[in-house]
N, C-alpha and C positions, 0 to 999 in steps of 0.2 A: 366798223370802230374798234370791232373785236379784234380783227387782223392787226389793226394800227398798233394795239395794247401788246399783241404778242412781240411785233418786230422791234416796238421800244423796250419791251422787257430784255430782249437779246442785246439790244444796244447798251442798256443799260449794265446787264451782265458783262459785258467786254469790257466797258469803261472802268468797273470796279475791280476787273481782272487785272489791268493793264499794268497798274503800278508793281503788283506782284510780279510781274514778270519781267520787270527791269534789272538788270545785273546789280548787285550790291557788293562785290568785288573787285578787286584789283588784280594786279598781273605784274610780274617782275622778269627783267631780262638781264644778262650780262654775261661775261666772259671769263672763262680760266684759261690763264697764260701762265708762261715761266718767266724767268726774270729778263729773257732778251723779247719777251712779247709775243712768243710764239704758243700756239694751241697745246695745251697739255691733253694729250689723246688718254682715253680711258679714265679720265677723271670722274669723281662723282661729288654731287653737290648736294648738302644736306640743307633745306630750309627748315627753320624752326621758327614758331610762333612766339615771341616774348610778352605776350600780353595775358599770362596767367591761367592760359587754358592751353592744353597739350594738342598742339596742330603742328605735325612733320610731313614734310613731302621729301621725296628724293629724285633727283632729276639727272640725267647724263648728257654732258656737251655734246655738240656735234662734231664733225671734223675740223671745224674751225674753232672749236673751243667756246661756241655759242650756247647758251641755255636760257630756256623761257618757262616761267612756271605760272599758270592761270588759276583762278578759283582761290586768291589769297584774300582774307578778310584784311581791311585795313589796318595797318598798326606796324610795330617795329618787329623786325624778322632779323636771326641771326642766319647768315650764309656761312657754311663750311665746305670747302673744297678740300677732296683727300683723293690719295693715291700711294700705292706702296712704292717707298723709295723716297718719297717726297715729305716736306714739312707741310703740314695742314695750313690752309689760308681762312682766315675768317674774318668776317666783316658784319658788324651790325647796321642795318638800314631801315629806314619807315616806308613801307610801300603804301601808296595813294591810290585813291578810285581814279578812273579816267584811263588815260593812256598808260601803256607800260612802264612803270618805274624802271629807269635804268640804274643797275647796280654797278658801283665802280668795280673795275677788273680785280678779280680774285687772283694776285700774283704768288706762284707756287716756288718753292726753290726745293733743290734735291737736299737729303738729309746730309750729304757727304759735303757739298758745297758749304751749308750751314754749319756743319762740324769744324770746317776749315777757316771760318772768320774769326780774326781775333776778338778776343772779348766773349766769344759763345761760352757756354757751359760745357760742351763738349772740349772745346780749346784749351778752356783753364783746367779740365778734368785731365787731359793729354798732358800739359804742362807739369801738373801736379804729380802724375804717375811717373814722368820721367825724372823728375827731383827726388822722389823716393827710391826710384831705382837706382840713381847715381850714390845717394847716400847708403844704401845698401852695398854696391859695390866699392865703395871706399872704407866699408866695414864699420860705417858709424851707425850700429845697428838700433840704438836706442832713437835716434833721430830718425831714421827710416819707420821704425815702429809709429812713432808719433806722427809721421807724414801720411802713412797708409791709414791711420785710424781718423784722421782728419776728413780724409776724403770719404771715409765709410760714413762718417757725421753727415754728410751731405748726400752721397749716392750710396745707399746700403745694399745695393744690388747688382754689384759688378765682381763676377767671379774672380777675374785676374786679380783685383785687388787682394780677396782673402786668400787667393794662391800664393802672391807675394809675401804678405804678410806671413803665412805659414811658414815660408823660406827663413823669414827673418827670424821665427821663433825657433826653427830647426839649428840655426846657426847658436842661437844662445842656449840651445840644449832644453829649452822650455817646452817639452814634450805635450804637457798638457794642452798649452794654447795651441801649439803646431798642429795637435790633432782636430782641435776645435776649428781652426781655420780651414784647413785641408777640407774639413767635413763639410764646413758651410760653403766652400767653393764647389764641392760636388753636388750640394744641393741645388745649386744655381746653375751648375751647366753637368747634368748628369751625364756619365758614359765617358767623362774626358780621362783619356788615357794617361795624359801627362799629370794631371791631378791626381787619379789614382795611384800612380808610380810614385809619385812624391808622398802620398799619405802610406803607401807600404813601408818606404824607405824608412819613415819616423817611427813605424813599429818596429822595424828591424833594428834600427839604431838604438832604440830605447829599451831593447832586451825582449821584444815580443816577435821572434820571427815566425811563429806559427801563425799569428793573425795576419802577418805580411803576406806570407804564403797564401794563405785563403783568400786574401784579398785581390792577389794578382790572378789565381786560378778562376775566381769567379769573373774577371774582367776579361780575361782571354776567352773564357766559355761563354760569355754575354756577345762578345765581338769577335767571332771566328774569322770575319774578312777582313780586320784590323791587324795588320801585319806586327805594328809597332806594339800592339798589346800581347801578340805572341811572342815576341823577339823579349819585350821585358820580363814576361813569366819565365823565358828560358836564362837570363840572367840571373833571376833570383833563384831558380833551381839550380843552377851552376853554382852560386854563391852558398848554397846550403848543402853541397856536395851530393846533388842527385844529377848525376850525369847522363844516364839513360832518358830520364825525363826532360832534362834539357835539352838534349839533342833532338828528341821528338817535337819540341817546342821551336827550335830553329828551324827545323825543318818545313813546320807548319808555316813559319814567319815568310820563307823563301817561295813557299807555295803561292802564298798570296801575292808576294811581291818580289820577284826574282831580281830586281834591282837594289834588295836592301844588302848592301855589301858588307857590312859588320857580321851580319849572322852567317856568312861565309867563313869570316875569320874564325867564329867560335867553332863553327862545324870542323874546320880542319883542326883546331887544336883538340877537339874531343876526340876526333879520330886517331889522333897519335896515341892516347890513353886507353883507344880500345884496341890498338895495335892493327888497324885498317890504314896502312901506309898508302896505298894507292888512292884511297879515298882523301886522305889527309891532303896529299899532294894536289890532287885536283881542286878541292876546295880552296886552299891558299892559293894556288895559281888563278882561281877564278876571282878570288878577293883583290889581289894584287892586280889584276887586268882591269878592274873597275875603277883604278885612280882613287884608292881611300884617302880621306883627309888625316885620319888618327895616325899620327906621326909613330906613337910608341908601338899600336898594334901592327904597323907597316912593317916596322923593325924587327918585331918578334917574328911576323911571317917570313920575312926574308930569311931568318938566320934558322928558322924550321926548314924551310924548304932547302938551304944549303946544308944543312946535315941529314935530311931524309934522302937527298939524292946522291949522298956519297957512296 
C-alpha cells in the first residue's frame, strides 16, 4: 500500500507540473526584401512589443532574407528592418499562439531611390534648392533669401542651404548675416574648406583681413593634406602682400596634389617677382601643359613666357 501511495504521489506531481511546462509564447517569421523581391543581405530586424511592457528582440535574416523569432508573448509587435543606405521598413503585426505567425514581407528601398521619387521630401527639397539657386543667379536676392529661409523652416540642418544663404547676404553686403550663415554652415559641416574660405572672404571684404587670415591659417594647419586648404591660404597671403608665405603655401598645395594646375600658375608669377626666371619658366610651362581652364590666367602665363624667353 505504501508503495502504491508513493507511485501515486509521483504521478500526481507530474500531472500538476504538466500545464506549467506547456509553451505560452508565440513566434514570428518573415522576410526582408528589396523592391524587386530580392533578399537584403546584412539587414537587421528589430522586434518591439507594443503591449506596454518593454520587450525587444533583434534578429538577422539569413541569406534568403528569412528571419524567425521564438519566445514572443502574444500581442502586437513592431517589426523594423534597417540597413545603412536603405530606408527602414516598418510594420505592426499581431503575434498569435500556436504556429509561427507569418509577417508580411518587410520591403526596403535604397535612400537614393526614395529621394528620386516624385513627391518625396528629398525630391521637393532638391527642387526648392534649385529654384533658390536660379533666383540667386538671376540677381533676385530678396526672393532667393526668402526661398532659402523657407527651406530652413522645414529642414534646419542642411549646411548647403546656410552656405548659399551666406552667399546671398554677401552679395547684399549684409556682413552680419553672412557671417552668421557661414558659421552655422560650418557648425553643420565642420572642416569644410569651401565654407571656411567663403567665411574668410566675408571677413576680408568687410574690413577684417586679420581675422580672415587667421581663419585660413587655422584651416590649412588643421588640414595639412587638403590641397585646396593650402591653395586658398596662398591666395589670401598673396592678396595681403605676403609673397614668401604665399609661395610656401602654393608649394605645399602641389606637394599634396601635383595635379593642382592653378597653384603652378601662381608659383610661376611669384618666381618672376623673386627674380627666379628659370623657376618661373618651369612653373608656367608646367601650368600650360596641364590644359588649364582659366582663360585669363592662361593668357597671362603665355604672355609672361614670351617675355621671359626673349
